[in-house]
C-alpha positions in Angstrom: 99.2 114.3 63.4 96.7 117.1 62.7 97.3 119.6 65.6 97.9 123.1 64.3 95.3 125.6 65.1 94.0 123.5 68.0 93.6 124.7 71.6 97.0 124.8 73.7 96.9 124.0 77.4 98.0 126.8 79.9 99.2 124.0 82.3 102.8 124.3 81.4 105.5 125.1 83.8 108.5 126.0 81.8 111.8 125.7 83.7 114.1 125.4 80.8 115.9 128.6 81.7 116.6 127.4 85.2 119.6 125.9 86.5 120.0 124.2 89.9 123.6 125.4 91.3 125.2 124.8 94.6 126.9 128.0 95.7 130.7 127.6 96.3 130.6 131.0 98.2 130.1 131.3 101.9 128.3 133.6 104.2 130.9 134.5 107.0 130.0 135.0 110.7 132.6 135.9 113.3 130.3 134.7 116.0 131.2 130.9 115.8 134.7 131.7 115.3 135.0 133.8 118.3 133.0 131.4 120.6 135.3 128.5 119.5 138.6 130.5 120.1 137.6 131.8 123.6 137.1 128.3 124.8 140.6 127.2 123.8 143.9 127.8 125.6 145.4 131.0 124.3 142.3 131.9 122.4 142.3 135.6 123.1 145.9 135.8 121.7 144.7 134.0 118.5 141.7 136.4 118.1 143.9 139.4 118.2 146.4 138.0 115.7 143.6 136.8 113.5 141.9 140.3 113.6 145.2 142.0 112.6 145.7 139.7 109.6 142.1 140.2 108.4 142.5 144.0 108.8 145.8 144.2 107.1 145.6 141.5 104.3 141.8 141.4 103.7 141.8 137.7 104.0 138.5 136.1 105.4 140.0 133.7 108.0 136.5 132.3 108.6 136.5 130.7 105.2 140.0 129.3 105.5 139.2 127.7 109.1 136.0 126.2 107.7 133.9 128.0 110.1 131.7 130.0 107.6 128.1 129.1 106.7 127.5 127.5 103.3 124.9 129.1 101.0 122.2 126.5 100.3 121.6 125.3 96.7 119.8 127.9 94.4 118.0 127.9 91.1 119.1 130.4 88.7 116.8 131.8 85.9 117.6 133.2 82.5 115.7 133.9 79.3 114.9 130.6 77.4 117.2 130.2 74.5 115.6 127.7 71.9 115.7 126.8 68.4 112.7 127.2 66.0 112.4 123.4 66.1 112.4 123.2 69.9 109.8 126.2 70.1 107.5 124.2 67.7 107.9 121.0 70.0 106.7 123.2 73.0 103.7 124.5 71.0 103.0 120.7 70.0 103.3 119.4 73.6 100.9 122.2 74.8 98.4 121.2 72.1 98.6 117.5 72.9 98.3 118.3 76.6 95.1 120.2 75.9 93.8 117.4 73.8 94.3 114.9 76.7 92.5 117.4 79.0 89.5 117.4 76.7 89.5 113.7 76.2 89.9 112.6 79.9 87.5 115.3 81.0 84.7 113.7 78.9 85.8 110.1 79.6 85.5 110.7 83.3 82.4 113.1 83.3 80.0 110.3 84.2 82.2 108.6 86.9 82.7 109.2 90.6 86.1 111.1 89.9 86.2 114.2 87.9 89.3 114.8 85.8 91.8 117.3 87.5 94.4 118.6 84.8 98.1 117.8 85.5 100.9 120.2 84.9 103.6 119.6 82.3 107.0 120.7 83.5 109.5 121.4 80.8 113.2 121.5 82.0 116.9 120.8 80.9 119.3 118.6 82.7 117.8 118.6 86.1 114.9 120.1 88.1 113.4 119.6 91.5 110.1 117.5 92.0 108.1 116.3 94.9 109.5 112.9 93.9 113.1 114.0 94.3 115.6 115.5 91.7 114.4 114.9 88.3 117.3 114.3 85.8 117.1 114.1 82.0 118.8 110.6 82.1 115.6 109.4 83.8 113.6 110.2 80.8 109.9 111.5 81.0 108.3 110.7 84.3 105.0 111.4 86.4 105.3 112.4 90.0 102.0 111.5 91.9 103.1 113.5 94.9 102.6 116.8 93.0 100.7 115.5 90.1 103.2 116.7 87.5 104.7 115.5 84.4 108.3 116.0 84.0 109.9 116.3 80.5 113.4 117.2 79.1 112.7 117.7 75.3 116.1 116.3 74.6 114.6 112.8 75.3 112.7 113.1 71.9 116.1 113.5 69.9 117.3 110.3 71.6 114.0 108.8 71.0 114.5 109.5 67.2 118.2 109.1 66.7 119.2 106.5 69.2 116.1 104.3 69.3 114.6 104.9 65.6 111.4 106.1 66.7 110.9 109.7 65.1 107.7 111.5 64.4 105.2 113.8 66.2 102.9 111.1 67.2 105.7 109.1 68.9 106.1 112.2 71.0 102.3 112.4 71.5 102.2 108.9 72.7 105.1 109.5 75.3 103.0 112.3 76.8 99.8 110.5 76.6 101.4 107.6 78.4 102.5 110.0 81.4 98.9 111.5 81.5 97.8 107.9 81.7 99.6 107.7 85.0 98.0 110.8 86.0 94.5 109.1 85.5 95.8 106.1 87.5 96.4 108.4 90.5 93.1 110.1 90.2 91.2 106.7 90.0 93.3 105.4 93.1 94.9 102.8 90.9 98.4 104.0 91.7 97.9 104.0 95.5 96.5 100.4 95.6 99.2 99.1 93.4 101.9 100.8 95.5 100.3 99.2 98.7 100.3 95.8 97.0 104.1 96.1 95.9 105.1 97.0 99.4 104.1 93.6 100.7 105.2 91.7 97.6 108.5 89.9 96.7 110.9 91.8 94.3 109.8 89.8 91.4 106.0 90.2 92.1 106.5 93.9 92.7 108.2 94.3 89.3 105.1 92.3 87.8 102.7 94.6 89.4 104.9 97.5 88.2 104.6 96.1 84.5 100.8 95.8 84.8 100.6 99.6 85.8 102.8 100.7 83.0 101.0 98.5 80.4 97.8 100.0 81.6 99.2 103.6 81.0 100.2 102.5 77.5 96.5 101.2 77.0 95.3 104.7 78.3 97.4 106.3 75.7 95.7 104.3 72.8 92.4 105.0 74.5 93.2 108.8 74.2 94.1 108.4 70.6 90.8 106.6 69.8 88.7 109.2 71.6 90.6 112.1 70.3 90.4 111.0 66.6 86.8 110.2 67.1 86.0 113.7 68.2 88.6 115.6 66.3 90.0 113.6 63.6 93.6 114.2 64.8 95.3 111.0 63.2 97.1 111.1 59.8 98.7 108.3 57.7 101.7 106.8 59.5 100.9 108.2 63.0 100.0 104.8 64.6 103.1 103.3 63.2 105.2 106.2 64.8 103.5 105.2 68.3 104.2 101.5 67.7 107.8 102.2 66.9 108.1 104.3 70.2 106.4 101.6 72.1 108.9 99.0 70.7 112.0 101.2 71.2 111.3 101.6 75.0 110.2 98.1 75.8 112.3 96.6 78.7 113.7 93.7 76.5 114.7 96.2 73.9 116.5 98.4 76.3 117.9 95.4 78.2 119.3 93.9 74.9 121.0 97.1 74.0 122.5 97.8 77.5 123.7 94.3 78.6 123.2 92.0 75.7 120.8 89.8 77.4 117.2 89.9 78.7 116.1 89.2 82.2 112.2 89.2 82.3 111.9 89.0 86.0 113.5 92.5 86.2 111.1 94.0 83.8 109.3 97.1 85.3 107.6 98.5 82.2 106.8 95.5 79.9 108.5 94.0 76.9 108.0 95.7 73.5 105.5 93.1 72.3 103.4 93.8 75.6 103.7 97.5 75.2 102.6 97.4 71.5 99.6 95.0 72.4 98.3 97.2 75.1 98.5 100.4 73.2 96.6 98.7 70.4 94.0 97.3 72.8 93.2 100.9 74.0 93.4 102.3 70.4 90.9 99.7 68.9 88.6 99.1 71.9 88.3 102.7 73.1 87.1 102.0 76.6 88.3 102.1 80.2 87.1 98.6 81.0 89.3 97.2 78.1 92.4 98.6 79.8 92.2 96.6 83.2 95.6 94.9 82.8 95.3 94.0 86.5 92.5 91.6 85.8 94.3 90.2 82.7 95.3 86.6 82.8 98.0 87.2 80.1 99.7 90.3 79.3 
């Protein structure tokens, strides 16, 4: 993908140096201890003995008695340690995000909903989101509650080595798919689909989820079409990289690897074939209307 020298987005929330830690220390308070002991038989004698032990030994008996107050979970911050390769990936993600901003701003310019730029949160291991605790094992995800995309860059290593889908445009496809979910939120598609899923059976709710995910794939293809039309970003092999990524994360592919069998009724993102098809629809047709997976009779 041709990207170097292009604009980079400022909508990056880099949390890679932060760690969520739950303190094992305590904040001691003598007040609860004294109140509890004074209500018990012989409590004043225990207070005198305890005070003497604390004075002569330095032992914090409030911790031993479990009467201290625990410190809440905290996030620690340190300078970001990164390789040259990771630094370039961050630069690439910022550039792709900027390109999606320009593309979707133009696509929605004449519609009733103006494009609002999402934030991209980069993290390691885990981080907080308005949708709950984000963890690297979850893979990249979009949270509509705070309109942010969450990404642990280690996912790209897994995509390349474990799933056999390397390349910068495979990474761009992943980000463009999550941006597609943001567009669905702005257009009210996500809210309508969520309401429909709440009153549906589990199987039907899964099918609605598949249609939403396939539309995000189509939106990713639509972005690639418009970006290449405006800025000639595509190089030889780019589309093959995106198609390889779509195949690698198809529900049937993942289920076959994990459990040795495929159960279509449990699909939530779509099969590899479906994901390929809808990315290609967006790429070739290049229009929002062509990505209406909810109206499609066949996926």
